[in-house]
N, C-alpha and C positions, 0 to 999 in steps of 0.2 A: 517760852512765851513768845520770843521774837520769831521763832520758826513758824508758829501758828499764824502770826500777823503777816509774815511774808507770804505764806501759803494762801491766805485769804486775799491778799492783794493780787496775786498772780491768777487766781481762779476767776472765771467769768462771773459777772453779776447774776445772770440768769443761766441756769443749766438747761439743757435741751428738754428735759422732762417738765421743768417749770413752765417753759414757753408753751408746750403742748397743752398743759392743764389750763393756762390762762386763755389760750385761743378757744379751747372747748367751752370754758365758762362764758366768754363773750358771745360765742355762737349760740349757746343755750339761752342767754338773756335776750338776744335779738330775736330768736325763734319764738320765745314766750311773748314778747311784745307784739310781734306780727300776728301770732295766733289769736291773741285776745283782741287786737284791733280789727282783724278781718272777720272774726266770728260774731261781732256785735250785731244785734238785730237792727238793721237800718231799713226795715220795710216801709213802704209808702204808707202815709196816713190813710186810714180807712174811716175813722170817726173821731170827733172831738166832743168832749163833754165838759160842761161847766157845772160845778157843784157849789152850793152855798149851804153851810151847816149840814153837809153830807146828803143833801137832796139835789137831784139833777134839775137844773133850771134851764139848761140849753143843751141841745144836741145838734150836731151837723154831721151828716153822712156824706163823705167825699165821693163815694162810689155812685150814689143815686142823686146827689145834689138836693138833699132834703133837709129842712130845718124844722126843729121843734123848739119852741120858746115858751117859757112860763111867764106869769105876771111879773112885771118889773124888768123884763128884758125886751128891748126894742131892736129890731133887725132891719137894717137898711141895705138894699141890694146895690152894689157898685159894679163897675166893669170887671174888676178883678175878683170879686167875691161878695163878702158881706161885712158891713160895719156893725158890730154888736155893742150895744150900750146897756150896761147893767146898773140899775139904780135901786137903792133902798134907803129911804130917808135922805140924808145928805150924802151918803156914800155913792160914788160914781166911778165906774170903770168902763173903758172903751177898748175894744179889741178889733183887729182886722183878721178876717178868716178868708184866705185866698183859696180859690178852687183847686189850684195846682198842688196844694198840700203845705200850707204855711199859716201859722197862727202866731200873732204877736200882740202883746198888751201895748196900746198906744198911749193911753192916758189913765191916770188914777189920782184920786184926791185922798188917798189913804193915810199918808203921813208926809213928813218933810222929806224923807229919803226916797219914797216911792220905789222900793226895791223891785216890785213886780214889773215895773216898766223897763227895768234894765236887765231882766232875766232873758236868757237866750230864747229866740223863737222856737216854737215846736215845728219840726220838719219831718219827724219820723215817729214810729210807734212808741218810742221810749220817753218822749218828752213830756214836760209839765211846766206850768207856771202857777205860782201860789201868791195870793194876796192875803196875808194873815189878818191884817186889821179889818178887812171887809169879809173875812171868812170864805174866801173863794179859792177853789182849786180848778184849774183848767188842765185837762189831761187828755192824752191821746188814747183812743180806745175807751173801753169801759173800765171804770175804776172798780176793782173788786175790793170793796171796803166793808169791813164789819165793825160797826161802832161799838159792839160789845167787847171787842178785843182791845187790850191796852188800856 
């Protein structure tokens, strides 16, 4: 028993083969993170849509600088883009849509927490902002939504 203990004390903690395996695993993990991070679709915004109850109530086309707004949506042009105010009864949301491809919820009276105001701005084709109490979804591009599913 003492011989095995002495032999274990004298042998190196990591053998050469172990080190090679660990280096290969670290390289594989780093390569995976780089591949997934670099392959993410970060294309420029082309269009933004605002939906209430799965109906489009506002569309802005960044490529052609065109606005389509339904009843209850007021659009005020600013130097940077548009200030969009959405009202329905007492519900009120205010967004900024900048022409260079930026959408952010500025104000909302939806709840005490106002989570939608603190969501990240939309800057690429994968982004969205949601205000559940007011039943609003702000999404980049066209939302392919089928209400019959789910």
